[in-house]
C-alpha positions in Angstrom: 54.8 -14.0 40.2 58.1 -13.8 41.9 61.2 -11.7 40.7 63.0 -15.4 40.8 60.0 -16.6 38.6 60.1 -13.6 36.7 63.8 -13.7 36.3 63.1 -17.8 34.7 60.8 -16.5 32.7 62.6 -14.1 31.1 65.5 -16.5 31.0 63.5 -19.0 28.9 62.1 -16.1 26.7 65.7 -15.3 26.0 66.6 -19.0 24.8 63.8 -18.9 22.6 64.9 -15.3 21.1 62.2 -13.6 22.0 63.7 -11.2 23.9 67.2 -9.4 23.4 70.1 -10.2 25.0 70.7 -8.2 28.3 72.8 -8.0 31.3 71.3 -8.2 34.9 69.4 -5.1 35.8 69.2 -3.9 32.2 65.7 -3.1 31.1 63.8 -6.1 29.0 63.8 -5.7 25.2 61.5 -8.1 23.0 62.5 -8.9 19.5 59.3 -7.6 17.9 59.9 -9.3 14.6 60.4 -12.8 15.8 58.0 -15.2 14.1 57.0 -16.6 17.5 54.8 -13.5 18.7 52.4 -13.7 16.0 51.5 -16.9 17.5 51.7 -16.1 21.0 49.2 -13.2 20.3 46.8 -15.6 18.8 46.7 -17.3 22.0 45.1 -14.4 24.0 42.1 -14.3 22.0 41.0 -17.7 21.3 36.9 -17.5 21.2 37.0 -16.7 17.9 39.0 -19.7 17.0 37.2 -22.3 19.0 34.1 -20.6 17.5 35.2 -21.4 13.6 36.6 -24.9 14.7 33.5 -25.9 16.1 31.8 -24.2 12.9 34.4 -26.1 10.3 33.8 -29.7 12.0 30.0 -29.3 12.7 30.0 -28.4 8.7 32.0 -31.6 7.9 30.5 -34.1 10.3 26.7 -33.2 10.5 24.7 -33.7 7.8 21.9 -32.3 7.2 23.4 -29.3 9.6 21.7 -28.5 12.9 19.0 -25.9 13.1 20.6 -24.5 15.8 24.1 -25.1 17.3 25.2 -22.6 20.3 28.3 -22.9 22.3 28.3 -21.8 26.4 31.1 -22.0 29.3 34.3 -21.0 30.2 36.2 -22.5 27.1 34.0 -20.3 24.7 33.7 -17.3 27.2 37.9 -17.2 27.4 37.9 -18.1 31.3 38.8 -21.5 31.3 41.6 -22.1 33.1 41.7 -26.1 33.6 41.2 -29.0 30.9 38.3 -29.7 33.2 36.6 -26.7 32.3 33.6 -27.0 30.1 32.4 -26.4 26.4 28.4 -27.4 26.1 26.9 -27.5 22.5 23.5 -26.9 22.4 22.2 -28.3 19.4 18.6 -28.6 17.4 18.6 -31.3 15.0 17.5 -30.7 11.9 13.8 -32.3 11.1 15.6 -34.5 8.1 18.0 -35.8 10.3 18.6 -39.5 10.0 18.8 -41.7 12.9 21.9 -42.2 13.2 22.4 -38.2 13.4 22.7 -38.0 17.0 25.7 -40.6 16.4 27.8 -38.0 14.8 27.0 -35.3 17.3 28.4 -37.8 19.7 31.3 -38.6 17.6 32.0 -34.6 17.1 31.8 -34.2 20.8 34.5 -36.2 21.2 36.8 -34.8 18.7 36.5 -31.7 19.8 36.8 -32.6 23.5 40.5 -34.3 22.2 41.4 -30.9 20.0 40.6 -28.5 22.4 41.7 -30.2 25.7 38.8 -29.5 27.4 35.9 -31.6 28.5 33.1 -30.9 25.5 29.4 -32.0 26.5 25.9 -31.5 24.4 22.5 -31.0 25.2 20.0 -31.2 22.8 16.7 -29.2 22.5 13.7 -30.0 20.4 13.6 -26.3 19.2 15.2 -23.2 19.1 13.1 -21.7 21.9 13.9 -24.6 24.1 17.6 -24.1 23.0 17.7 -20.5 24.0 16.4 -21.4 27.2 18.7 -23.7 27.7 21.3 -21.1 26.8 20.2 -18.5 29.4 21.6 -15.5 27.4 24.9 -16.7 27.8 25.8 -18.9 24.9 27.4 -17.9 21.5 25.5 -19.1 18.7 27.1 -20.3 16.1 25.8 -19.9 12.0 26.0 -22.8 9.8 25.5 -22.4 5.9 
């Protein structure tokens, strides 16, 4: 970040009331009690929020729930930096899944893509052993009730 960019960012933070008024050259002091800081802090660790969102959406839309659901990719790793970064769902359908169940998975994928602002794809596995192999040890397992 250049000095000019820093000054522009500080100016904007000042307009929002997130930093205390200051003269040029004075130290920057944040307004620690400002309501927006808590919201901004939540943006620093989105992995748990992504997992919770996927869990909630899967429980709401997939009946019966999958036997196995895991997340993989830059979005859940916290390294996503572009809307084209991918979140991959690895899914094992339950044995009692109705014929239209995969359509619900596709609808879940579309909704998650919209809500997360990233590309979401899914890969189906026949059992948890195959799903574990697909994850290559890098996926985060989502436990459903």
